[in-house]
N, CA, C and O of each residue as an XYZ file, in Angstrom:
792
protein
N      -9.322    -47.375    -92.620
C      -8.572    -46.800    -91.522
C      -7.468    -45.879    -92.039
O      -7.159    -44.881    -91.389
N      -6.864    -46.186    -93.194
C      -5.798    -45.369    -93.754
C      -6.303    -44.008    -94.189
O      -5.578    -43.020    -94.074
N      -7.541    -43.931    -94.692
C      -8.114    -42.656    -95.118
C      -8.345    -41.743    -93.911
O      -8.124    -40.534    -93.980
N      -8.787    -42.337    -92.817
C      -9.008    -41.541    -91.605
C      -7.693    -41.001    -91.064
O      -7.621    -39.865    -90.597
N      -6.656    -41.825    -91.131
C      -5.345    -41.389    -90.663
C      -4.815    -40.259    -91.537
O      -4.277    -39.273    -91.032
N      -4.969    -40.408    -92.842
C      -4.519    -39.347    -93.750
C      -5.301    -38.056    -93.511
O      -4.728    -36.967    -93.517
N      -6.604    -38.183    -93.300
C      -7.436    -37.002    -93.044
C      -7.027    -36.344    -91.730
O      -6.964    -35.118    -91.639
N      -6.751    -37.152    -90.722
C      -6.326    -36.607    -89.423
C      -4.982    -35.908    -89.557
O      -4.771    -34.825    -89.010
N      -4.056    -36.558    -90.311
C      -2.738    -35.947    -90.528
C      -2.872    -34.619    -91.276
O      -2.202    -33.644    -90.937
N      -3.731    -34.582    -92.286
C      -3.954    -33.349    -93.046
C      -4.551    -32.274    -92.136
O      -4.181    -31.103    -92.220
N      -5.468    -32.679    -91.277
C      -6.060    -31.726    -90.330
C      -5.025    -31.177    -89.366
O      -5.022    -29.985    -89.057
N      -4.152    -32.041    -88.894
C      -3.098    -31.602    -87.971
C      -2.139    -30.651    -88.674
O      -1.759    -29.622    -88.115
N      -1.745    -30.993    -89.905
C      -0.840    -30.120    -90.655
C      -1.495    -28.761    -90.955
O      -0.830    -27.726    -90.906
N      -2.792    -28.771    -91.263
C      -3.496    -27.507    -91.519
C      -3.563    -26.673    -90.233
O      -3.357    -25.459    -90.256
N      -3.851    -27.338    -89.123
C      -3.901    -26.622    -87.841
C      -2.528    -26.068    -87.481
O      -2.418    -24.964    -86.947
N      -1.477    -26.840    -87.776
C      -0.116    -26.368    -87.502
C       0.200    -25.140    -88.351
O       0.801    -24.180    -87.868
N      -0.208    -25.178    -89.613
C       0.011    -24.033    -90.497
C      -0.730    -22.795    -89.990
O      -0.178    -21.695    -89.998
N      -1.968    -22.970    -89.553
C      -2.734    -21.845    -89.007
C      -2.081    -21.304    -87.739
O      -2.024    -20.093    -87.522
N      -1.591    -22.214    -86.912
C      -0.919    -21.797    -85.677
C       0.346    -21.008    -85.984
O       0.620    -19.992    -85.346
N       1.117    -21.478    -86.964
C       2.332    -20.753    -87.345
C       2.000    -19.374    -87.892
O       2.674    -18.392    -87.580
N       0.947    -19.308    -88.717
C       0.531    -18.006    -89.262
C       0.107    -17.072    -88.139
O       0.483    -15.900    -88.125
N      -0.664    -17.581    -87.209
C      -1.121    -16.750    -86.088
C       0.053    -16.329    -85.211
O       0.082    -15.198    -84.725
N       1.011    -17.213    -85.004
C       2.207    -16.859    -84.218
C       3.007    -15.769    -84.929
O       3.517    -14.849    -84.289
N       3.114    -15.877    -86.257
C       3.810    -14.840    -87.023
C       3.103    -13.499    -86.883
O       3.749    -12.471    -86.677
N       1.769    -13.506    -86.995
C       1.003    -12.265    -86.871
C       1.131    -11.673    -85.468
O       1.243    -10.457    -85.312
N       1.115    -12.520    -84.464
C       1.236    -12.041    -83.083
C       2.617    -11.427    -82.842
O       2.737    -10.362    -82.237
N       3.648    -12.109    -83.318
C       5.004    -11.574    -83.158
C       5.157    -10.260    -83.916
O       5.757     -9.312    -83.410
N       4.616    -10.207    -85.128
C       4.712     -8.990    -85.930
C       3.945     -7.843    -85.269
O       4.409     -6.703    -85.279
N       2.780     -8.136    -84.697
C       1.998     -7.099    -84.028
C       2.752     -6.571    -82.808
O       2.772     -5.367    -82.554
N       3.364     -7.472    -82.065
C       4.129     -7.035    -80.888
C       5.323     -6.180    -81.301
O       5.596     -5.148    -80.688
N       6.024     -6.608    -82.331
C       7.186     -5.834    -82.789
C       6.770     -4.466    -83.334
O       7.425     -3.460    -83.059
N       5.685     -4.432    -84.103
C       5.223     -3.165    -84.674
C       4.709     -2.231    -83.580
O       4.876     -1.015    -83.671
N       4.086     -2.795    -82.551
C       3.527     -1.959    -81.476
C       4.613     -1.276    -80.661
O       4.422     -0.149    -80.205
N       5.737     -1.932    -80.472
C       6.795     -1.341    -79.650
C       7.912     -0.708    -80.472
O       8.950     -0.333    -79.928
N       7.704     -0.590    -81.768
C       8.710      0.037    -82.630
C       8.513      1.554    -82.594
O       8.089      2.161    -83.577
N       8.826      2.142    -81.460
C       8.622      3.570    -81.228
C       9.476      4.417    -82.180
O       8.967      5.406    -82.708
N      10.748      4.078    -82.423
C      11.530      4.904    -83.356
C      10.888      5.012    -84.745
O      10.926      6.075    -85.364
N      10.300      3.917    -85.232
C       9.644      3.973    -86.548
C       8.413      4.876    -86.487
O       8.135      5.614    -87.432
N       7.683      4.817    -85.385
C       6.519      5.681    -85.237
C       6.943      7.144    -85.173
O       6.270      8.015    -85.725
N       8.044      7.407    -84.508
C       8.532      8.786    -84.403
C       8.957      9.293    -85.778
O       8.692     10.447    -86.116
N       9.617      8.444    -86.583
C      10.033      8.868    -87.918
C       8.823      9.169    -88.812
O       8.837     10.139    -89.570
N       7.779      8.337    -88.722
C       6.607      8.521    -89.576
C       5.760      9.721    -89.148
O       5.364     10.528    -89.989
N       5.478      9.845    -87.852
C       4.618     10.917    -87.350
C       5.204     11.461    -86.046
O       4.728     11.110    -84.967
N       6.218     12.304    -86.129
C       6.890     12.754    -84.908
C       5.996     13.595    -83.997
O       6.058     13.442    -82.777
N       5.181     14.462    -84.548
C       4.357     15.338    -83.709
C       3.272     14.528    -83.006
O       3.040     14.700    -81.809
N       2.616     13.658    -83.743
C       1.552     12.837    -83.152
C       2.114     11.929    -82.052
O       1.521     11.809    -80.980
N       3.248     11.298    -82.317
C       3.852     10.404    -81.329
C       4.296     11.176    -80.094
O       4.095     10.721    -78.968
N       4.901     12.343    -80.303
C       5.325     13.160    -79.160
C       4.118     13.623    -78.355
O       4.150     13.630    -77.124
N       3.055     14.008    -79.052
C       1.840     14.425    -78.349
C       1.224     13.298    -77.545
O       0.801     13.501    -76.406
N       1.171     12.107    -78.133
C       0.631     10.949    -77.408
C       1.491     10.609    -76.196
O       0.972     10.340    -75.113
N       2.805     10.623    -76.385
C       3.703     10.314    -75.262
C       3.551     11.357    -74.154
O       3.527     11.014    -72.973
N       3.449     12.633    -74.540
C       3.275     13.687    -73.532
C       1.936     13.539    -72.823
O       1.850     13.745    -71.613
N       0.893     13.187    -73.564
C      -0.420     12.982    -72.950
C      -0.427     11.827    -71.975
O      -0.986     11.933    -70.884
N       0.197     10.719    -72.363
C       0.271      9.568    -71.465
C       1.083      9.923    -70.219
O       0.698      9.575    -69.103
N       2.206     10.617    -70.413
C       3.029     11.013    -69.260
C       2.247     11.947    -68.339
O       2.330     11.825    -67.117
N       1.484     12.883    -68.920
C       0.670     13.810    -68.129
C      -0.351     13.051    -67.293
O      -0.524     13.332    -66.107
N      -1.023     12.089    -67.914
C      -2.049     11.341    -67.193
C      -1.444     10.408    -66.148
O      -1.979     10.280    -65.047
N      -0.332      9.756    -66.488
C       0.302      8.838    -65.542
C       0.887      9.594    -64.350
O       0.865      9.098    -63.223
N       1.410     10.795    -64.602
C       2.008     11.574    -63.517
C       0.962     12.235    -62.626
O       1.318     12.918    -61.667
N      -0.323     12.044    -62.925
C      -1.367     12.611    -62.082
C      -1.686     14.051    -62.405
O      -2.138     14.794    -61.534
N      -1.462     14.459    -63.632
C      -1.733     15.833    -64.038
C      -3.181     16.251    -63.858
O      -3.437     17.341    -63.346
N      -4.149     15.414    -64.264
C      -5.549     15.819    -64.082
C      -5.901     16.048    -62.615
O      -6.657     16.964    -62.294
N      -5.361     15.227    -61.733
C      -5.634     15.387    -60.304
C      -5.087     16.724    -59.809
O      -5.739     17.423    -59.033
N      -3.890     17.068    -60.261
C      -3.295     18.342    -59.846
C      -4.094     19.519    -60.388
O      -4.337     20.493    -59.675
N      -4.504     19.427    -61.655
C      -5.313     20.498    -62.232
C      -6.646     20.625    -61.506
O      -7.128     21.733    -61.271
N      -7.234     19.496    -61.154
C      -8.500     19.532    -60.432
C      -8.325     20.206    -59.071
O      -9.163     21.011    -58.664
N      -7.242     19.881    -58.371
C      -6.997     20.511    -57.063
C      -6.827     22.018    -57.209
O      -7.336     22.785    -56.391
N      -6.107     22.447    -58.253
C      -5.925     23.889    -58.472
C      -7.251     24.565    -58.792
O      -7.537     25.650    -58.287
N      -8.057     23.924    -59.629
C      -9.372     24.491    -59.958
C     -10.251     24.551    -58.715
O     -10.973     25.526    -58.505
N     -10.189     23.521    -57.901
C     -10.976     23.502    -56.660
C     -10.538     24.637    -55.746
O     -11.378     25.321    -55.162
N      -9.217     24.847    -55.615
C      -8.714     25.946    -54.784
C      -9.170     27.297    -55.325
O      -9.477     28.210    -54.558
N      -9.211     27.417    -56.656
C      -9.635     28.688    -57.256
C     -11.117     28.946    -57.000
O     -11.515     30.089    -56.776
N     -11.941     27.892    -57.033
C     -13.379     28.055    -56.837
C     -13.736     28.127    -55.362
O     -14.423     29.055    -54.935
N     -13.280     27.163    -54.584
C     -13.662     27.058    -53.177
C     -12.768     27.903    -52.284
O     -13.203     28.385    -51.239
N     -11.559     28.076    -52.681
C     -10.588     28.790    -51.850
C      -9.599     27.806    -51.259
O      -9.842     26.599    -51.261
N      -8.482     28.316    -50.753
C      -7.470     27.401    -50.209
C      -7.957     26.748    -48.921
O      -8.756     27.314    -48.174
N      -7.455     25.548    -48.686
C      -7.793     24.853    -47.448
C      -7.103     25.545    -46.282
O      -5.965     26.001    -46.395
N      -7.807     25.615    -45.170
C      -7.263     26.291    -43.997
C      -6.211     25.408    -43.334
O      -6.336     24.185    -43.284
N      -5.176     26.066    -42.829
C      -4.155     25.333    -42.094
C      -4.720     24.927    -40.730
O      -5.694     25.497    -40.239
N      -4.085     23.943    -40.153
C      -4.511     23.530    -38.814
C      -4.235     24.662    -37.830
O      -3.189     25.306    -37.908
N      -5.151     24.908    -36.915
C      -4.924     26.006    -35.968
C      -3.773     25.673    -35.022
O      -3.713     24.594    -34.433
N      -2.873     26.629    -34.899
C      -1.725     26.413    -34.024
C      -1.926     27.065    -32.657
O      -1.183     26.799    -31.712
N      -2.947     27.923    -32.568
C      -3.127     28.655    -31.316
C      -3.908     27.864    -30.279
O      -3.763     28.145    -29.089
N      -4.736     26.880    -30.665
C      -5.548     26.128    -29.713
C      -4.872     24.804    -29.361
O      -5.248     23.741    -29.854
N      -3.897     24.899    -28.525
C      -3.205     23.710    -28.067
C      -3.949     23.120    -26.879
O      -4.732     23.833    -26.252
N      -3.743     21.865    -26.545
C      -4.442     21.254    -25.405
C      -4.276     22.019    -24.088
O      -5.209     22.061    -23.287
N      -3.122     22.617    -23.852
C      -2.932     23.375    -22.610
C      -3.888     24.552    -22.572
O      -4.475     24.838    -21.528
N      -4.054     25.241    -23.695
C      -4.938     26.400    -23.748
C      -6.394     25.976    -23.578
O      -7.163     26.657    -22.899
N      -6.773     24.865    -24.184
C      -8.137     24.363    -24.029
C      -8.390     24.023    -22.572
O      -9.431     24.377    -22.019
N      -7.462     23.352    -21.962
C      -7.600     22.985    -20.549
C      -7.706     24.223    -19.673
O      -8.508     24.251    -18.740
N      -6.918     25.237    -19.957
C      -6.947     26.485    -19.188
C      -8.319     27.151    -19.306
O      -8.861     27.646    -18.318
N      -8.883     27.159    -20.529
C     -10.200     27.764    -20.741
C     -11.286     26.962    -20.034
O     -12.230     27.542    -19.497
N     -11.169     25.662    -20.027
C     -12.158     24.828    -19.344
C     -12.112     25.056    -17.829
O     -13.158     25.056    -17.180
N     -10.940     25.247    -17.266
C     -10.820     25.513    -15.816
C     -11.471     26.837    -15.450
O     -12.005     26.981    -14.350
N     -11.432     27.807    -16.361
C     -12.065     29.103    -16.112
C     -13.578     28.980    -15.977
O     -14.217     29.816    -15.338
N     -14.163     27.917    -16.589
C     -15.609     27.732    -16.531
C     -16.071     27.176    -15.191
O     -17.262     27.230    -14.884
N     -15.183     26.659    -14.410
C     -15.547     26.155    -13.080
C     -15.185     24.698    -12.918
O     -14.629     24.062    -13.813
N     -15.530     24.174    -11.706
C     -15.154     22.789    -11.390
C     -16.320     21.826    -11.522
O     -16.115     20.613    -11.475
N     -17.544     22.330    -11.687
C     -18.720     21.469    -11.832
C     -18.766     20.927    -13.263
O     -19.015     21.683    -14.203
N     -18.531     19.645    -13.430
C     -18.438     19.020    -14.740
C     -19.715     19.124    -15.557
O     -19.666     19.350    -16.766
N     -20.891     18.955    -14.882
C     -22.164     19.018    -15.581
C     -22.414     20.435    -16.109
O     -22.887     20.618    -17.231
N     -22.092     21.426    -15.286
C     -22.305     22.808    -15.707
C     -21.362     23.180    -16.860
O     -21.759     23.882    -17.790
N     -20.106     22.702    -16.789
C     -19.139     22.961    -17.865
C     -19.614     22.311    -19.164
O     -19.552     22.919    -20.232
N     -20.090     21.063    -19.058
C     -20.583     20.360    -20.254
C     -21.776     21.106    -20.862
O     -21.836     21.286    -22.078
N     -22.711     21.534    -20.038
C     -23.889     22.247    -20.535
C     -23.482     23.561    -21.198
O     -24.028     23.928    -22.239
N     -22.526     24.270    -20.599
C     -22.053     25.533    -21.179
C     -21.408     25.285    -22.539
O     -21.672     26.009    -23.499
N     -20.572     24.273    -22.615
C     -19.914     23.948    -23.891
C     -20.936     23.577    -24.966
O     -20.806     23.990    -26.119
N     -21.956     22.793    -24.585
C     -22.978     22.404    -25.557
C     -23.750     23.619    -26.058
O     -23.994     23.746    -27.258
N     -24.141     24.522    -25.142
C     -24.873     25.727    -25.545
C     -24.033     26.609    -26.452
O     -24.507     27.090    -27.481
N     -22.775     26.819    -26.062
C     -21.895     27.682    -26.860
C     -21.626     27.077    -28.244
O     -21.567     27.783    -29.250
N     -21.469     25.787    -28.262
C     -21.204     25.129    -29.539
C     -22.435     25.194    -30.438
O     -22.309     25.457    -31.634
N     -23.620     24.959    -29.882
C     -24.860     25.049    -30.659
C     -25.055     26.475    -31.188
O     -25.456     26.665    -32.337
N     -24.769     27.474    -30.346
C     -24.883     28.877    -30.762
C     -23.914     29.172    -31.905
O     -24.272     29.821    -32.888
N     -22.682     28.686    -31.760
C     -21.666     28.877    -32.795
C     -22.119     28.246    -34.117
O     -22.007     28.861    -35.178
N     -22.638     26.999    -34.038
C     -23.088     26.319    -35.258
C     -24.213     27.094    -35.928
O     -24.241     27.210    -37.153
N     -25.149     27.630    -35.133
C     -26.265     28.385    -35.695
C     -25.783     29.673    -36.359
O     -26.260     30.043    -37.432
N     -24.844     30.345    -35.720
C     -24.328     31.600    -36.274
C     -23.588     31.385    -37.595
O     -23.636     32.242    -38.478
N     -22.915     30.261    -37.732
C     -22.080     30.012    -38.913
C     -22.699     29.011    -39.894
O     -21.999     28.453    -40.738
N     -24.000     28.789    -39.781
C     -24.645     27.802    -40.640
C     -24.550     28.188    -42.127
O     -24.202     27.349    -42.958
N     -24.849     29.420    -42.459
C     -24.822     29.846    -43.864
C     -23.425     29.670    -44.457
O     -23.273     29.188    -45.580
N     -22.425     30.059    -43.706
C     -21.036     29.905    -44.180
C     -20.685     28.436    -44.382
O     -20.057     28.070    -45.375
N     -21.098     27.595    -43.428
C     -20.805     26.158    -43.507
C     -21.534     25.521    -44.695
O     -20.952     24.704    -45.408
N     -22.802     25.887    -44.913
C     -23.558     25.328    -46.035
C     -22.941     25.747    -47.366
O     -22.863     24.957    -48.307
N     -22.506     27.003    -47.428
C     -21.851     27.480    -48.646
C     -20.568     26.690    -48.903
O     -20.296     26.281    -50.032
N     -19.791     26.484    -47.855
C     -18.542     25.735    -47.980
C     -18.824     24.278    -48.332
O     -18.137     23.701    -49.175
N     -19.828     23.679    -47.695
C     -20.164     22.288    -47.964
C     -20.682     22.103    -49.387
O     -20.427     21.073    -50.010
N     -21.411     23.100    -49.908
C     -21.906     23.024    -51.277
C     -20.728     22.969    -52.255
O     -20.747     22.203    -53.218
N     -19.718     23.780    -52.000
C     -18.528     23.747    -52.855
C     -17.818     22.406    -52.769
O     -17.340     21.887    -53.778
N     -17.749     21.844    -51.570
C     -17.097     20.537    -51.407
C     -17.879     19.444    -52.113
O     -17.291     18.552    -52.724
N     -19.219     19.507    -52.032
C     -20.042     18.511    -52.714
C     -19.874     18.636    -54.231
O     -19.756     17.632    -54.933
N     -19.865     19.866    -54.724
C     -19.666     20.069    -56.163
C     -18.299     19.542    -56.594
O     -18.175     18.914    -57.646
N     -17.284     19.795    -55.788
C     -15.940     19.298    -56.111
C     -15.911     17.779    -56.093
O     -15.264     17.168    -56.943
N     -16.598     17.157    -55.142
C     -16.643     15.700    -55.046
C     -17.351     15.102    -56.259
O     -16.897     14.103    -56.816
N     -18.457     15.711    -56.665
C     -19.182     15.222    -57.842
C     -18.318     15.367    -59.090
O     -18.241     14.454    -59.912
N     -17.673     16.517    -59.224
C     -16.804     16.734    -60.380
C     -15.658     15.723    -60.400
O     -15.289     15.221    -61.462
N     -15.099     15.428    -59.236
C     -14.003     14.448    -59.165
C     -14.495     13.056    -59.551
O     -13.798     12.332    -60.262
N     -15.683     12.674    -59.093
C     -16.185     11.338    -59.418
C     -16.537     11.219    -60.901
O     -16.493     10.122    -61.458
N     -16.882     12.322    -61.538
C     -17.152     12.301    -62.979
C     -15.841     12.323    -63.762
O     -15.704     11.644    -64.779
N     -14.885     13.106    -63.281
C     -13.631     13.276    -64.022
C     -12.743     12.038    -63.966
O     -11.998     11.777    -64.911
N     -12.805     11.275    -62.889
C     -11.916     10.118    -62.756
C     -12.135      9.080    -63.864
O     -11.155      8.667    -64.484
N     -13.364      8.641    -64.145
C     -13.532      7.684    -65.246
C     -13.152      8.267    -66.603
O     -12.641      7.557    -67.469
N     -13.403      9.555    -66.781
C     -13.069     10.185    -68.062
C     -11.560     10.189    -68.272
O     -11.086      9.871    -69.362
N     -10.798     10.547    -67.231
C      -9.340     10.552    -67.378
C      -8.793      9.136    -67.514
O      -7.812      8.915    -68.223
N      -9.423      8.176    -66.837
C      -8.979      6.779    -66.986
C      -9.190      6.308    -68.424
O      -8.326      5.647    -69.000
N     -10.339      6.651    -68.996
C     -10.624      6.263    -70.378
C      -9.662      6.959    -71.339
O      -9.185      6.351    -72.297
N      -9.381      8.233    -71.080
C      -8.451      8.966    -71.946
C      -7.055      8.361    -71.868
O      -6.378      8.234    -72.888
N      -6.620      7.989    -70.674
C      -5.315      7.344    -70.510
C      -5.259      6.042    -71.296
O      -4.277      5.761    -71.983
N      -6.308      5.260    -71.188
C      -6.348      3.969    -71.890
C      -6.290      4.175    -73.399
O      -5.547      3.485    -74.097
N      -7.083      5.136    -73.904
C      -7.086      5.389    -75.357
C      -5.734      5.860    -75.849
O      -5.256      5.408    -76.890
N      -5.108      6.771    -75.103
C      -3.797      7.286    -75.529
C      -2.756      6.178    -75.535
O      -1.948      6.089    -76.459
N      -2.772      5.330    -74.506
C      -1.809      4.229    -74.463
C      -2.058      3.251    -75.608
O      -1.110      2.770    -76.228
N      -3.329      2.953    -75.892
C      -3.630      2.052    -77.008
C      -3.165      2.646    -78.331
O      -2.610      1.941    -79.174
N      -3.391      3.942    -78.512
C      -2.993      4.571    -79.763
C      -1.475      4.646    -79.877
O      -0.922      4.515    -80.969
N      -0.801      4.857    -78.741
C       0.658      4.930    -78.765
C       1.268      3.586    -79.147
O       2.245      3.539    -79.894
N       0.695      2.487    -78.638
C       1.255      1.164    -78.901
C       0.466      0.383    -79.954
O       0.606     -0.837    -80.042
N      -0.351      1.057    -80.743
C      -1.126      0.407    -81.787
C      -0.234      0.121    -82.993
O       0.423      1.030    -83.500
N      -0.202     -1.129    -83.457
C       0.601     -1.415    -84.644
C      -0.113     -0.892    -85.889
O      -1.196     -1.367    -86.229
N       0.496      0.094    -86.575
C      -0.107      0.598    -87.802
C       0.045     -0.450    -88.887
O       0.862     -1.363    -88.776
N      -0.744     -0.310    -89.928
C      -0.747     -1.326    -90.985
C       0.590     -1.415    -91.706
O       1.035     -2.519    -92.020
N       1.253     -0.279    -91.981
C       2.522     -0.317    -92.726
C       3.608     -1.007    -91.907
O       4.290     -1.902    -92.407
N       3.769     -0.598    -90.665
C       4.815     -1.219    -89.853
C       4.452     -2.658    -89.510
O       5.334     -3.505    -89.370
N       3.148     -2.942    -89.372
C       2.722     -4.311    -89.091
C       3.056     -5.219    -90.270
O       3.559     -6.327    -90.082
N       2.775     -4.748    -91.489
C       3.082     -5.556    -92.678
C       4.583     -5.792    -92.819
O       5.012     -6.891    -93.169
N       5.387     -4.753    -92.543
C       6.842     -4.921    -92.609
C       7.314     -5.932    -91.571
O       8.182     -6.758    -91.856
N       6.749     -5.870    -90.375
C       7.149     -6.803    -89.323
C       6.750     -8.235    -89.692
O       7.511     -9.169    -89.441
N       5.562     -8.417    -90.288
C       5.141     -9.756    -90.728
C       6.102    -10.294    -91.774
O       6.489    -11.462    -91.726
N       6.491     -9.441    -92.724
C       7.441     -9.860    -93.764
C       8.765    -10.305    -93.145
O       9.320    -11.332    -93.537
N       9.273     -9.534    -92.176
C      10.552     -9.883    -91.531
C      10.449    -11.202    -90.783
O      11.355    -12.032    -90.849
N       9.337    -11.394    -90.069
C       9.160    -12.636    -89.296
C       9.087    -13.825    -90.241
O       9.718    -14.853    -89.994
N       8.326    -13.694    -91.318
C       8.202    -14.799    -92.280
C       9.533    -15.099    -92.950
O       9.881    -16.264    -93.141
N      10.278    -14.063    -93.308
C      11.581    -14.276    -93.948
C      12.531    -14.986    -92.991
O      13.273    -15.884    -93.389
N      12.502    -14.573    -91.726
C      13.376    -15.213    -90.735
C      12.987    -16.672    -90.527
O      13.857    -17.533    -90.401
N      11.678    -16.957    -90.491
C      11.228    -18.341    -90.314
C      11.593    -19.197    -91.530
O      12.019    -20.343    -91.384
N      11.424    -18.639    -92.721
C      11.761    -19.384    -93.940
C      13.261    -19.666    -93.999
O      13.678    -20.744    -94.423
N      14.070    -18.694    -93.574
C      15.522    -18.893    -93.608
C      15.952    -19.971    -92.616
O      16.916    -20.693    -92.871
N      15.260    -20.087    -91.504
C      15.639    -21.069    -90.489
C      14.861    -22.363    -90.564
O      15.050    -23.242    -89.723
N      13.967    -22.508    -91.576
C      13.117    -23.689    -91.648
C      13.873    -24.960    -91.993
O      13.465    -26.038    -91.560
N      14.928    -24.882    -92.734
C      15.635    -26.078    -93.186
C      16.585    -26.650    -92.162
O      17.220    -27.670    -92.429
N      16.711    -26.027    -90.986
C      17.656    -26.536    -89.988
C      16.971    -26.635    -88.638
O      15.947    -25.999    -88.383
N      17.564    -27.447    -87.788
C      17.107    -27.554    -86.397
C      17.928    -26.575    -85.563
O      18.891    -26.006    -86.077
N      17.582    -26.360    -84.297
C      18.340    -25.414    -83.486
C      19.834    -25.723    -83.389
O      20.635    -24.808    -83.198
N      20.225    -26.992    -83.518
C      21.655    -27.311    -83.432
C      22.352    -27.230    -84.798
O      23.540    -27.535    -84.902
N      21.606    -26.813    -85.867
C      22.213    -26.627    -87.189
C      22.091    -27.828    -88.102
O      22.467    -27.732    -89.270
N      21.584    -28.957    -87.628
C      21.436    -30.153    -88.457
C      20.219    -29.979    -89.364
O      19.283    -29.267    -89.001
N      20.215    -30.616    -90.535
C      19.052    -30.501    -91.427
C      17.805    -31.072    -90.754
O      17.852    -32.119    -90.109
N      16.688    -30.357    -90.921
C      15.425    -30.783    -90.312
C      14.746    -31.818    -91.184
O      14.865    -31.787    -92.409
N      14.035    -32.736    -90.550
C      13.282    -33.758    -91.276
C      11.865    -33.256    -91.473
O      11.352    -32.481    -90.666
N      11.238    -33.699    -92.544
C       9.857    -33.317    -92.804
C       8.979    -33.993    -91.752
O       9.077    -35.207    -91.572
N       8.115    -33.238    -91.044
C       7.302    -33.845    -89.995
C       6.325    -34.876    -90.531
O       5.904    -35.759    -89.783
N       5.950    -34.794    -91.801
C       5.002    -35.759    -92.359
C       5.651    -37.123    -92.546
O       4.960    -38.142    -92.532
N       6.999    -37.158    -92.724
C       7.678    -38.442    -92.962
C       8.340    -38.969    -91.700
O       8.977    -40.022    -91.728
N       8.198    -38.250    -90.594
C       8.819    -38.676    -89.345
C       8.147    -39.950    -88.856
O       6.919    -40.013    -88.814
N       8.929    -40.981    -88.480
C       8.318    -42.218    -87.990
C       7.669    -41.969    -86.631
O       8.194    -41.218    -85.809
N       6.539    -42.600    -86.410
C       5.850    -42.465    -85.134
C       6.333    -43.526    -84.169
O       6.697    -44.631    -84.571
N       6.332    -43.183    -82.903
C       6.772    -44.133    -81.878
C       5.666    -45.160    -81.669
O       4.485    -44.814    -81.698
N       6.041    -46.427    -81.459
C       5.013    -47.461    -81.230
C       4.320    -47.200    -79.892
O       4.945    -46.770    -78.922
N       3.018    -47.470    -79.865
C       2.244    -47.288    -78.633
C       2.449    -48.470    -77.712
O       2.643    -49.604    -78.148
N       2.403    -48.179    -76.453
C       2.589    -49.258    -75.477
C       1.323    -49.527    -74.756
O       1.279    -50.403    -73.893
């Protein structure tokens, strides 16, 4: 039974050591990733370019550029008509007469005639809108992926700064290992008495 206890204790101590190492690496990676001043000192142009790219994408730059390109290709969107107010529509409808069925039939014929006359223009306009919609649906995932890559590269812990951060974390842990948070000397966990089971 004593050998099993010793083996279990050794396993626990090894797992604790691995956990401490992993915690040190995680802390060092976090510190290195957000150490923007060090990144700026090492590669100022690259860091500035990445920051500008992320800001451009976050501020909706691709969407604005797409709208401008769409306006250049398709043309500007028409403003809402200000001349056809409800009073004017009502006045024009009264001119057609008081028979509701005849007015409805006239409106349907005129509208069908209008649609037929302007079909080519409408199809041309709709083709541009469909092309713009397809381009937007293709561009959105591409810009999302580009944003993600730029952000990852901006906050990526490089090996040099990561190694320095690991060294600092380990030195700080070693300096504080001999004391408890209240400043009293720490006891070795292997020699700590265990509480009796109830």
